[in-house]
C-alpha positions in Angstrom: -52.0 -4.6 -28.1 -51.9 -8.4 -27.5 -49.8 -8.8 -30.6 -47.3 -6.1 -29.4 -47.1 -7.7 -26.0 -46.5 -11.1 -27.6 -43.7 -9.6 -29.8 -42.1 -7.9 -26.7 -42.3 -11.2 -24.8 -40.8 -13.2 -27.7 -38.0 -10.5 -28.0 -37.2 -10.8 -24.3 -37.1 -14.6 -24.4 -34.7 -14.3 -27.4 -32.4 -12.0 -25.7 -32.3 -14.2 -22.6 -31.6 -17.3 -24.7 -28.9 -15.5 -26.7 -27.2 -14.3 -23.5 -27.3 -17.7 -22.0 -26.0 -19.3 -25.1 -23.1 -16.7 -25.2 -22.3 -17.5 -21.6 -22.3 -21.2 -22.3 -19.9 -20.7 -25.3 -17.6 -18.6 -23.1 -17.7 -21.1 -20.2 -17.2 -24.1 -22.5 -14.3 -22.3 -24.2 -12.6 -21.6 -20.8 -13.2 -25.2 -19.8 -11.6 -26.5 -23.0 -8.5 -24.3 -22.4 -8.2 -25.5 -18.8 -8.6 -29.1 -19.9 -5.9 -28.7 -22.5 -3.6 -27.4 -19.9 -4.5 -30.2 -17.6 -4.1 -32.8 -20.4 -0.7 -31.5 -21.5 0.6 -31.5 -17.9 -0.9 -34.9 -17.1 0.7 -36.4 -20.2 4.0 -35.4 -18.6 3.0 -37.3 -15.4 1.8 -34.2 -13.6 -1.4 -32.9 -12.1 -2.3 -29.3 -11.3 -5.2 -27.1 -10.3 -5.9 -23.6 -11.4 -6.8 -22.3 -7.9 -3.3 -23.1 -6.7 -1.8 -20.6 -9.1 -2.1 -17.1 -7.6 -0.1 -14.1 -6.6 1.9 -14.7 -3.4 3.0 -12.1 -0.9 6.5 -13.4 -0.5 7.1 -11.4 2.7 4.1 -13.2 4.3 5.3 -16.5 2.9 8.8 -16.1 4.4 7.5 -15.3 7.8 5.1 -18.2 7.8 8.0 -20.6 7.2 11.3 -21.5 8.7 14.1 -19.6 6.9 17.8 -18.6 6.8 18.7 -15.1 6.0 22.2 -14.6 4.6 24.5 -13.4 1.8 25.1 -15.5 -1.3 28.9 -16.1 -1.3 29.1 -18.6 -4.1 27.0 -19.7 -7.1 28.0 -23.3 -7.9 25.5 -23.6 -10.8 21.9 -22.7 -11.7 20.4 -24.6 -8.8 23.1 -24.7 -6.1 24.5 -21.9 -4.0 26.3 -21.1 -0.8 25.1 -18.5 1.7 26.6 -17.2 4.9 24.4 -15.8 7.7 25.2 -13.0 10.1 26.8 -15.4 12.6 29.2 -16.7 10.0 27.5 -20.0 9.4 27.8 -21.3 5.9 25.0 -23.3 4.2 25.0 -25.2 0.9 21.6 -24.7 -0.7 20.0 -26.8 -3.4 17.1 -24.9 -4.9 13.9 -26.8 -4.1 11.6 -28.0 -6.9 13.8 -27.0 -9.9 16.6 -28.7 -11.9 18.9 -26.8 -14.3 21.0 -28.7 -16.9 24.3 -30.0 -15.6 27.6 -28.2 -16.3 30.1 -30.5 -14.6 28.7 -33.9 -15.3 27.0 -35.4 -18.4 23.3 -34.5 -18.8 20.6 -37.2 -19.0 18.8 -36.8 -22.3 15.6 -38.3 -20.8 15.0 -35.5 -18.3 13.9 -32.5 -20.4 10.6 -33.5 -22.0 8.9 -31.2 -24.6 5.1 -30.8 -24.9 5.2 -32.9 -28.1 6.4 -35.9 -26.0 10.0 -35.7 -27.4 13.0 -35.2 -25.2 15.9 -32.7 -25.6 18.5 -35.3 -26.5 21.4 -32.9 -27.6 23.9 -33.2 -24.7 25.9 -30.2 -26.0 22.7 -28.1 -26.1 21.8 -29.0 -22.5 25.3 -28.2 -21.2 25.1 -24.8 -23.0 21.9 -24.1 -21.1 23.4 -25.3 -17.9 26.1 -22.6 -18.3 23.4 -20.0 -19.2 21.5 -20.9 -16.0 24.6 -20.5 -14.0 25.3 -17.1 -15.5 21.7 -16.1 -14.8 22.0 -17.2 -11.2 25.3 -15.3 -10.7 23.7 -12.1 -12.2 20.7 -12.4 -9.9 22.2 -13.8 -6.7 25.9 -13.2 -6.4 26.7 -11.2 -3.2 22.9 -10.6 -2.6 21.2 -10.9 0.7 18.5 -13.6 0.3 16.0 -15.6 2.3 16.5 -19.4 2.0 13.0 -20.6 2.9 12.2 -24.1 3.9 9.1 -25.9 2.7 6.5 -27.4 5.0 6.2 -30.7 3.1 9.8 -31.3 1.8 12.7 -32.4 4.0 15.1 -29.7 5.1 18.0 -31.6 3.5 18.4 -33.7 0.4 20.3 -37.0 0.0 23.6 -35.2 -0.5 23.3 -33.2 2.7 22.3 -29.9 1.0 19.6 -27.7 2.4 16.5 -27.7 0.2 15.0 -24.2 0.0 13.2 -21.5 -2.0 15.5 -18.5 -2.6 13.6 -15.2 -2.1 15.6 -12.3 -3.5 14.3 -8.7 -4.1 10.8 -9.8 -3.2 10.7 -12.6 -5.8 11.1 -16.4 -5.7 14.2 -17.1 -7.8 13.3 -20.8 -8.1 10.2 -19.8 -9.9 12.1 -17.4 -12.1 14.3 -20.2 -13.4 11.2 -21.9 -14.6 9.6 -18.8 -16.0 12.6 -17.9 -18.1 13.2 -21.4 -19.3 16.4 -22.2 -17.5 15.1 -25.2 -15.6 12.5 -28.0 -15.4 10.4 -28.9 -12.4 12.1 -31.5 -10.2 8.9 -33.3 -9.2 8.7 -34.2 -5.5 6.4 -33.3 -2.6 6.5 -29.6 -2.0 4.0 -26.8 -1.4 4.4 -24.9 -4.6 4.6 -27.9 -7.0 1.4 -27.0 -8.8 2.5 -23.4 -9.3 5.9 -24.5 -10.6 4.3 -27.0 -13.0 2.3 -24.2 -14.5 5.4 -22.0 -14.9 7.1 -24.8 -16.6 4.1 -25.5 -18.9 3.9 -21.9 -20.1 7.7 -21.8 -20.7 7.4 -24.9 -22.8 4.2 -23.7 -24.6 5.9 -20.4 -25.5 9.3 -22.0 -26.3 11.1 -19.9 -23.8 14.8 -20.5 -23.0 16.0 -24.0 -23.3 12.5 -25.1 -24.5 13.1 -23.3 -27.8 14.6 -26.5 -29.0 14.5 -28.0 -32.5 15.9 -31.1 -34.0 18.7 -29.0 -35.5 19.9 -27.6 -32.2 
């Protein structure tokens, strides 16, 4: 009987140790993945935290911030639009926290950095994606009613006098969609959703989405 009890005790200890070991492996693996994300982003000069990336109720977000509600009357390019409110006031909006490639002026080949540390240096390629970003913005925003939402950290206007806003359309943040589908990079400055935006940019780069599907032959 003592021998049986001893065997049972040893068996229980083994199960506990194996379970603990499995948990350790899982936790360590998760930590490694998170550290890799952190490392890649930090190598680009960024910092981020996992807890800042979460689902957002955009209706609540809108009503917790100052905003303009109006109709998009013109899409200038992927990150600049005009809206008119119900009183006829016209606003030129620069989408906050994102930057799409230029279509009217020459692109800077030192702005779009890949995860391998190289930059997208092909100016023709960048201009092409600037046009694609503009087409995407027109398809998603033209003649739509949108909320232009101000950030609590960023100034209301940029240095060129444009209003700096998130554009919420059909219950989604269009600024974030530009990053998710690889039409833009994060324009790093001080704004509330910076960490979230950096994660969207990271995953687009990681999965070679949109303009990030770049090779030396492009």
